[in-house]
One Martini backbone bead per residue (centre of mass of N, CA, C, O) as a GRO file, in nm:
protein
  103
    1MET     BB    1 -15.201   0.206  -9.802
    2ALA     BB    2 -14.958   0.323 -10.025
    3ASP     BB    3 -15.016   0.628 -10.186
    4GLU     BB    4 -14.702   0.710 -10.262
    5ILE     BB    5 -14.677   0.524 -10.486
    6SER     BB    6 -14.411   0.535 -10.739
    7LEU     BB    7 -14.351   0.298 -11.004
    8ASN     BB    8 -14.104   0.143 -11.200
    9PHE     BB    9 -14.167  -0.127 -11.448
   10GLY     BB   10 -14.055  -0.152 -11.707
   11PRO     BB   11 -14.317   0.002 -11.902
   12TYR     BB   12 -14.421   0.077 -11.613
   13ARG     BB   13 -14.654   0.287 -11.410
   14LEU     BB   14 -14.719   0.336 -11.070
   15ASP     BB   15 -15.001   0.547 -10.952
   16ALA     BB   16 -15.146   0.557 -10.650
   17ALA     BB   17 -15.243   0.851 -10.597
   18ASN     BB   18 -15.414   0.824 -10.897
   19ALA     BB   19 -15.504   0.537 -10.977
   20ARG     BB   20 -15.259   0.441 -11.188
   21LEU     BB   21 -15.175   0.272 -11.493
   22TRP     BB   22 -14.881   0.257 -11.701
   23ARG     BB   23 -14.788   0.228 -12.053
   24GLU     BB   24 -14.608   0.456 -12.073
   25THR     BB   25 -14.867   0.665 -12.218
   26GLN     BB   26 -15.072   0.437 -12.139
   27PRO     BB   27 -15.344   0.341 -12.002
   28VAL     BB   28 -15.432   0.091 -11.755
   29ARG     BB   29 -15.684  -0.125 -11.692
   30LEU     BB   30 -15.836  -0.157 -11.360
   31THR     BB   31 -15.973  -0.272 -11.111
   32PRO     BB   32 -15.980  -0.172 -10.794
   33LYS     BB   33 -15.889  -0.444 -10.666
   34ALA     BB   34 -15.650  -0.504 -10.851
   35PHE     BB   35 -15.502  -0.242 -10.781
   36GLN     BB   36 -15.466  -0.306 -10.480
   37VAL     BB   37 -15.304  -0.559 -10.514
   38LEU     BB   38 -15.071  -0.433 -10.671
   39CYS     BB   39 -14.986  -0.222 -10.462
   40TYR     BB   40 -14.924  -0.423 -10.237
   41MET     BB   41 -14.711  -0.585 -10.388
   42VAL     BB   42 -14.517  -0.353 -10.458
   43GLY     BB   43 -14.477  -0.268 -10.148
   44ARG     BB   44 -14.354  -0.595 -10.138
   45SER     BB   45 -14.110  -0.636 -10.288
   46GLY     BB   46 -13.989  -0.977 -10.271
   47GLN     BB   47 -14.232  -1.065 -10.103
   48LEU     BB   48 -14.428  -1.273  -9.940
   49VAL     BB   49 -14.781  -1.307 -10.014
   50SER     BB   50 -15.061  -1.397  -9.879
   51LYS     BB   51 -15.383  -1.462  -9.919
   52GLU     BB   52 -15.473  -1.367  -9.635
   53GLU     BB   53 -15.349  -1.087  -9.655
   54LEU     BB   54 -15.513  -0.993  -9.898
   55PHE     BB   55 -15.791  -1.032  -9.776
   56THR     BB   56 -15.749  -0.829  -9.537
   57VAL     BB   57 -15.662  -0.570  -9.708
   58VAL     BB   58 -15.874  -0.572  -9.965
   59TRP     BB   59 -16.116  -0.752  -9.791
   60PRO     BB   60 -16.244  -0.624  -9.550
   61ASP     BB   61 -16.517  -0.772  -9.399
   62THR     BB   62 -16.494  -1.002  -9.634
   63VAL     BB   63 -16.620  -1.281  -9.785
   64ILE     BB   64 -16.406  -1.475  -9.992
   65SER     BB   65 -16.282  -1.633 -10.257
   66ASP     BB   66 -16.024  -1.753 -10.433
   67ALA     BB   67 -16.149  -1.664 -10.710
   68THR     BB   68 -16.126  -1.362 -10.661
   69LEU     BB   69 -15.818  -1.349 -10.647
   70THR     BB   70 -15.757  -1.493 -10.911
   71SER     BB   71 -15.893  -1.280 -11.087
   72ALA     BB   72 -15.708  -1.044 -11.005
   73ILE     BB   73 -15.440  -1.176 -11.096
   74GLN     BB   74 -15.523  -1.217 -11.392
   75GLU     BB   75 -15.569  -0.919 -11.453
   76ILE     BB   76 -15.283  -0.827 -11.397
   77ARG     BB   77 -15.137  -1.010 -11.599
   78LYS     BB   78 -15.282  -0.900 -11.848
   79ALA     BB   79 -15.198  -0.600 -11.815
   80LEU     BB   80 -14.872  -0.696 -11.800
   81GLN     BB   81 -14.806  -0.933 -11.983
   82ASP     BB   82 -14.799  -1.196 -11.789
   83ASN     BB   83 -14.646  -1.505 -11.744
   84PRO     BB   84 -14.692  -1.756 -11.514
   85ARG     BB   85 -14.451  -1.947 -11.622
   86GLU     BB   86 -14.277  -1.653 -11.692
   87PRO     BB   87 -14.228  -1.431 -11.478
   88GLN     BB   88 -14.177  -1.065 -11.428
   89TYR     BB   89 -14.386  -0.975 -11.177
   90LEU     BB   90 -14.579  -1.238 -11.094
   91GLU     BB   91 -14.540  -1.471 -10.844
   92THR     BB   92 -14.605  -1.801 -10.776
   93VAL     BB   93 -14.655  -1.968 -10.457
   94PRO     BB   94 -14.728  -2.258 -10.387
   95LYS     BB   95 -14.955  -2.261 -10.115
   96ARG     BB   96 -14.877  -1.939 -10.024
   97GLY     BB   97 -14.862  -1.719 -10.286
   98PHE     BB   98 -14.708  -1.400 -10.360
   99ARG     BB   99 -14.467  -1.219 -10.586
  100PHE     BB  100 -14.299  -0.932 -10.649
  101ILE     BB  101 -14.043  -0.911 -10.939
  102GLY     BB  102 -14.004  -0.641 -11.036
  103GLN     BB  103 -13.764  -0.385 -11.176
   0.00000   0.00000   0.00000
């Protein structure tokens, strides 16, 4: 995972090197796995990322259910105040995966 990522999108700043997400000057709390998912997605901005790819990268050597990934995605959306029906940051591609679309 690219630890050098520091990216601004909307009012947010993702600081992967320090494992922090900020909304302006306020830290935004994410569980470690949700943070890893967000970092991976941001690092592939605009690209489709499959569920299988996320399972392999974020949960290597661990068998998890789709519900675990869904929970992480929901946590990210809540933290980013992102509506899945009108996404600004995380787009769902039905039956395929997800795409980070933040500017």
